[in-house]
C-alpha positions in Angstrom: -9.3 -1.1 2.9 -7.0 -2.3 5.4 -4.3 -5.6 4.9 -5.6 -8.6 5.9 -3.2 -9.9 8.8 -2.7 -13.6 6.5 -1.0 -11.0 3.8 1.6 -9.5 6.8 1.9 -12.8 8.0 2.9 -14.4 4.9 5.4 -11.3 4.0 7.0 -11.7 7.2 7.5 -15.9 6.4 9.1 -14.8 2.9 11.7 -12.6 4.8 12.2 -14.9 7.8 16.1 -15.4 6.4 16.8 -12.1 7.5 15.8 -12.8 11.0 15.0 -9.2 12.6 12.2 -8.4 10.4 8.8 -7.5 12.2 5.6 -5.4 11.4 3.6 -3.1 13.6 0.2 -2.6 12.8 -1.3 0.6 12.8 -4.7 2.2 11.8 -5.4 -1.6 9.9 -2.1 -1.5 7.7 1.7 -2.0 9.2 4.7 -0.6 9.1 7.9 -3.0 8.2 10.9 -2.6 10.2 14.2 -4.4 9.9 16.9 -3.9 12.0 14.6 -1.3 13.7 14.5 0.7 10.1 11.2 1.4 8.8 11.9 -0.3 5.4 8.3 -0.3 3.9 5.1 -0.7 4.0 2.0 -3.0 3.7 -0.7 -1.6 2.6 -3.9 -2.7 1.0 -2.7 -6.2 0.7 0.5 -4.6 -1.1 4.0 -4.3 -0.1 5.6 -1.0 -0.7 9.5 -0.5 0.1 11.2 3.0 0.3 13.2 4.2 -2.6 16.7 4.3 -2.0 19.7 4.1 -4.9 20.6 0.7 -4.6 17.3 -0.7 -3.9 15.6 1.4 -7.2 19.3 -0.1 -9.1 18.4 -3.2 -7.9 14.9 -3.9 -8.6 15.0 -2.3 -12.1 12.2 -3.6 -13.9 10.6 -5.7 -10.9 8.6 -2.6 -9.2 5.9 -0.1 -10.3 5.9 3.2 -8.8 3.2 3.1 -5.9 1.7 5.2 -2.8 1.3 3.2 0.3 -2.2 5.7 1.3 -3.3 8.9 -0.2 -0.5 11.7 0.8 2.2 9.0 1.0 5.7 9.7 -0.4 6.2 7.7 -3.4 7.6 4.0 -3.4 8.7 0.9 -5.1 5.2 -1.5 -5.0 6.8 -5.2 -5.5 3.7 -6.9 -4.7 4.6 -8.6 -7.8 7.6 -9.8 -6.8 6.4 -11.3 -3.1 6.6 -15.0 -3.9 10.7 -14.7 -4.6 11.5 -15.1 -1.3 15.7 -14.2 -1.7 15.0 -11.6 -4.5 12.9 -9.7 -1.1 15.4 -10.4 1.4 18.4 -8.9 -0.7 15.9 -5.7 -1.7 14.9 -5.0 2.2 18.6 -5.5 3.3 19.7 -3.3 1.1 16.8 -0.9 1.6 18.1 -0.9 5.1 21.3 0.0 4.7 21.1 3.0 2.6 18.7 4.5 5.7 19.8 6.3 8.0 19.4 4.5 11.7 16.4 6.1 13.4 16.2 9.4 15.3 16.5 8.7 18.9 13.1 9.3 21.0 13.1 12.0 23.4 12.3 11.4 26.9 8.6 13.0 27.3 8.8 14.6 30.8 5.9 13.6 33.6 4.9 16.8 35.4 1.8 16.5 37.9 1.3 19.3 40.1 
């Protein structure tokens, strides 16, 4: 089952106060970006936020451990909290702050003979 675009749109609306938030659709699901860091996934119409120590402490009691897809790392299933934009914005900001910057992409050489 893939995520409905309306679910991704709703979550983006809930996080609109952050400003620099976007989703990237892949394989029928979505990666959630804040400040160009992947902070979570939207899969099967559920929101999964990456585990970080500050995020786990802040969200204690408001998440269940879940897997966005088979073989994924465990993450916080925040689907029961998507109606609380202030809470979600704080959690996403904390998560992004605790994650390292993404590695720069390698330039691919286009060699033709």
